[in-house]
Wavefront OBJ file of the C-alpha trace (Angstrom):
o trace
v 225.611 7.933 84.316
v 223.356 8.283 87.247
v 222.302 11.712 86.196
v 221.385 10.428 82.785
v 219.253 7.571 84.277
v 217.499 10.117 86.567
v 216.873 12.414 83.567
v 215.393 9.483 81.468
v 213.207 8.496 84.453
v 211.858 12.014 84.790
v 211.075 12.163 81.084
v 209.271 8.894 81.160
v 207.190 9.875 84.168
v 206.254 13.211 82.434
v 205.249 11.413 79.277
v 203.062 8.880 81.286
v 201.356 11.787 83.139
v 200.733 13.600 79.797
v 199.200 10.450 78.389
v 196.923 9.967 81.364
v 195.747 13.606 81.200
v 195.044 13.292 77.421
v 192.977 10.128 77.932
v 190.872 11.784 80.623
v 190.375 14.874 78.417
v 189.308 13.032 75.291
v 187.242 10.584 77.379
v 185.364 13.580 78.830
v 184.824 15.044 75.294
v 183.594 11.621 74.076
v 181.167 11.233 77.041
v 179.861 14.740 76.659
v 179.299 14.287 72.891
v 177.578 10.885 73.644
v 175.204 12.547 76.026
v 174.424 15.284 73.463
v 173.730 12.715 70.735
v 171.451 10.716 73.126
v 169.462 13.943 74.022
v 168.978 14.790 70.290
v 168.030 11.303 69.371
v 165.570 10.857 72.280
v 163.478 13.691 70.779
v 163.051 11.969 67.415
v 163.415 8.174 67.256
v 160.329 6.089 66.781
v 159.478 2.562 68.027
v 160.435 0.114 65.214
v 157.342 -2.223 65.450
v 153.998 -2.938 67.176
v 154.143 -5.654 69.723
v 154.918 -6.703 73.298
v 158.263 -6.201 75.025
v 159.345 -9.872 75.641
v 162.962 -9.134 76.737
v 164.967 -6.086 77.663
v 168.568 -4.988 77.529
v 171.249 -6.656 79.721
v 169.337 -9.808 80.630
v 170.859 -13.368 80.220
v 173.747 -12.469 82.543
v 174.378 -9.243 80.522
v 174.661 -10.965 77.198
v 171.395 -9.636 75.717
v 172.457 -6.453 74.044
v 169.102 -5.279 72.668
v 165.378 -5.472 73.292
v 162.902 -7.977 71.897
v 159.444 -7.008 70.625
v 157.180 -9.951 70.106
v 154.349 -9.674 67.623
v 152.508 -11.280 64.800
v 154.270 -12.817 61.820
v 154.916 -10.211 59.041
v 154.228 -7.243 61.335
v 155.902 -4.206 59.500
v 159.306 -3.263 60.921
v 160.184 0.480 60.609
v 163.415 2.386 60.520
v 163.637 4.411 63.713
v 165.275 7.336 61.897
v 166.673 8.428 58.530
v 169.830 6.602 57.470
v 171.529 4.301 55.056
v 171.393 0.499 54.991
v 175.011 -0.719 55.568
v 174.049 -4.416 55.765
v 171.090 -6.475 54.611
v 171.744 -10.249 54.641
v 170.953 -13.673 56.217
v 172.851 -14.702 59.336
v 172.782 -18.162 61.071
v 172.275 -16.274 64.421
v 170.409 -13.067 63.451
v 168.479 -14.641 60.596
v 167.320 -12.017 58.143
v 168.935 -8.891 59.497
v 169.262 -5.194 58.469
v 171.890 -2.766 59.769
v 171.196 0.977 59.352
v 173.791 3.750 59.872
v 172.154 7.093 60.968
v 173.403 10.670 60.557
v 173.938 10.744 64.264
v 176.669 8.022 63.866
v 174.565 5.409 65.685
v 173.916 2.030 64.075
v 170.631 0.149 64.581
v 170.151 -3.533 64.006
v 166.847 -5.305 63.114
v 167.116 -9.119 63.466
v 165.053 -12.311 62.963
v 163.084 -10.746 60.115
v 160.831 -12.995 58.059
v 161.549 -10.808 55.065
v 163.943 -7.928 54.233
v 162.657 -5.159 51.995
v 165.592 -2.870 51.611
v 168.994 -3.345 50.047
v 172.628 -2.588 51.123
v 173.550 0.992 50.307
v 169.872 2.157 50.096
v 169.103 5.486 51.697
v 165.879 5.469 53.689
v 163.604 7.767 55.660
v 162.247 7.354 59.215
v 159.348 5.115 59.211
v 160.324 3.183 56.019
v 159.286 -0.454 56.230
v 162.589 -2.303 56.148
v 161.295 -5.751 56.701
v 158.656 -7.969 58.274
v 158.785 -9.549 61.709
v 159.639 -13.237 61.782
v 161.598 -15.908 63.631
v 164.576 -16.636 61.288
v 167.972 -17.520 62.771
v 168.275 -18.393 66.439
v 164.816 -17.333 67.503
v 162.411 -19.266 69.682
v 159.346 -17.197 68.624
v 158.189 -14.457 66.246
v 159.774 -11.228 67.433
v 162.012 -8.334 66.441
v 165.447 -8.179 68.098
v 166.501 -4.456 68.042
v 169.942 -3.215 68.962
v 171.618 0.206 69.120
v 175.314 0.741 68.794
v 177.434 3.929 68.949
v 179.692 4.437 65.889
v 179.724 0.861 64.730
v 178.497 -2.676 65.292
v 181.193 -5.088 66.508
v 181.058 -8.787 67.014
v 181.835 -8.271 70.730
v 179.140 -5.544 70.883
v 181.551 -3.212 72.656
v 179.609 -0.141 71.659
v 176.169 -1.507 72.390
v 173.675 0.806 74.257
v 170.285 0.222 75.712
v 167.767 1.203 72.983
v 165.365 2.366 75.671
v 167.620 5.390 76.224
v 166.331 6.667 72.922
v 162.810 5.052 72.570
v 161.534 5.410 76.126
v 161.251 3.015 79.012
v 159.002 -0.053 78.603
v 158.928 -3.107 80.899
v 158.588 -6.693 79.864
v 154.979 -7.443 78.993
v 154.125 -3.921 77.921
v 152.704 -3.079 74.440
v 154.692 -0.683 72.210
v 153.500 0.938 69.060
v 155.500 1.385 65.916
v 155.792 4.994 64.762
v 155.398 6.522 68.260
v 158.164 9.070 68.690
v 159.674 11.310 71.367
v 158.149 14.755 71.835
v 160.422 17.370 73.376
v 161.579 15.978 76.680
v 158.694 13.643 77.133
v 158.885 10.218 75.339
v 155.652 8.364 74.687
v 156.835 5.170 76.274
v 154.349 2.519 75.222
v 150.882 2.307 73.883
v 149.630 0.994 77.099
v 150.700 4.295 78.658
v 149.089 6.496 76.075
v 145.708 8.006 76.882
v 143.809 8.967 73.734
v 142.182 12.300 74.038
v 138.524 12.567 73.470
v 137.527 13.951 70.102
v 135.695 17.289 70.205
v 132.318 17.219 68.582
v 133.304 20.153 66.406
v 135.974 17.999 64.686
v 133.544 15.527 63.230
v 132.518 17.733 60.375
v 135.963 19.131 59.611
v 137.964 18.211 56.563
v 141.204 18.099 58.428
v 142.462 16.355 61.537
v 145.481 17.450 63.715
v 147.282 14.361 64.991
v 147.460 14.148 68.810
v 149.881 12.285 71.095
v 149.043 8.577 70.912
v 147.077 8.742 67.644
v 147.528 6.047 65.045
v 146.138 5.823 61.515
v 143.863 3.020 62.834
v 142.553 5.105 65.765
v 141.871 8.042 63.547
v 140.129 5.889 60.952
v 137.784 4.657 63.629
v 137.112 8.227 64.795
v 136.405 9.404 61.319
v 134.627 6.314 60.080
v 136.922 5.787 57.193
v 139.596 3.168 56.277
v 143.259 3.456 56.885
v 143.866 2.958 53.124
v 141.610 6.007 52.391
v 143.511 8.236 54.795
v 146.859 7.316 53.327
v 145.511 7.922 49.795
v 144.189 11.368 50.753
v 147.519 12.314 52.392
v 149.921 10.528 49.936
v 151.338 8.474 52.818
v 153.674 5.597 51.900
v 153.886 4.278 55.425
v 151.850 4.215 58.668
v 154.106 6.779 60.284
v 152.363 9.928 61.695
v 153.530 12.500 64.185
v 151.788 14.759 66.712
v 150.608 18.130 65.258
v 150.627 16.704 61.688
v 147.632 17.823 59.734
v 145.794 15.076 57.858
v 143.009 15.404 55.194
v 140.112 13.194 56.415
v 137.294 14.224 54.128
l 1 2 3 4 5 6 7 8 9 10 11 12 13 14 15 16 17 18 19 20 21 22 23 24 25 26 27 28 29 30 31 32 33 34 35 36 37 38 39 40 41 42 43 44 45 46 47 48 49 50 51 52 53 54 55 56 57 58 59 60 61 62 63 64 65 66 67 68 69 70 71 72 73 74 75 76 77 78 79 80 81 82 83 84 85 86 87 88 89 90 91 92 93 94 95 96 97 98 99 100 101 102 103 104 105 106 107 108 109 110 111 112 113 114 115 116 117 118 119 120 121 122 123 124 125 126 127 128 129 130 131 132 133 134 135 136 137 138 139 140 141 142 143 144 145 146 147 148 149 150 151 152 153 154 155 156 157 158 159 160 161 162 163 164 165 166 167 168 169 170 171 172 173 174 175 176 177 178 179 180 181 182 183 184 185 186 187 188 189 190 191 192 193 194 195 196 197 198 199 200 201 202 203 204 205 206 207 208 209 210 211 212 213 214 215 216 217 218 219 220 221 222 223 224 225 226 227 228 229 230 231 232 233 234 235 236 237 238 239 240 241 242 243 244 245 246 247 248 249 250 251
């Protein structure tokens, strides 16, 4: 009888040790995959809206699971990457809110919108205007509340991650610019950090313009003395999204 108990005890100990090793192994794989996903995303996500960072991740005793970008009413809010709209509805807390699932298996949340311009199930491209900035739901001022979650959004926000891991670091009070994206290992953090390069005199008479880091359609329109609308028409652009090294027709 004693031998049987000892045998059962040894089997249980072996099973527990095997379980612990498995958890460590799969945890390591998950962590490695997460870091790989973050690296890939950091090279491509864009800021979702123009405005000023009014609150960052982890404030309010750790309960604030996103970043806030304050701006003007009806400022366009852009999808940070390609994806599919998994939710688009009105919430008492989030107000008008849109949830997008991306191919990277991350979910982004855009809350307090004044208006939603996409529908559930809709496939969208990076830079698509998914809504307009507002103050619906539990919001004290006009702003975009933006969240990033790995795999899925949960009510307890278990899988929430700091969006600045993917967008670049920006402190409270700094301006950020919708459409600015990561370039290789360097992320254009905020418009207040971006130094616009001086335009070469030889460019003024050319019919094409190569987009530089920090350029926006507005800044290019000023350089070339033409309207943003005209640039969009010439290049068949449906949004204000542009990227470095992109060639635009400007004449």
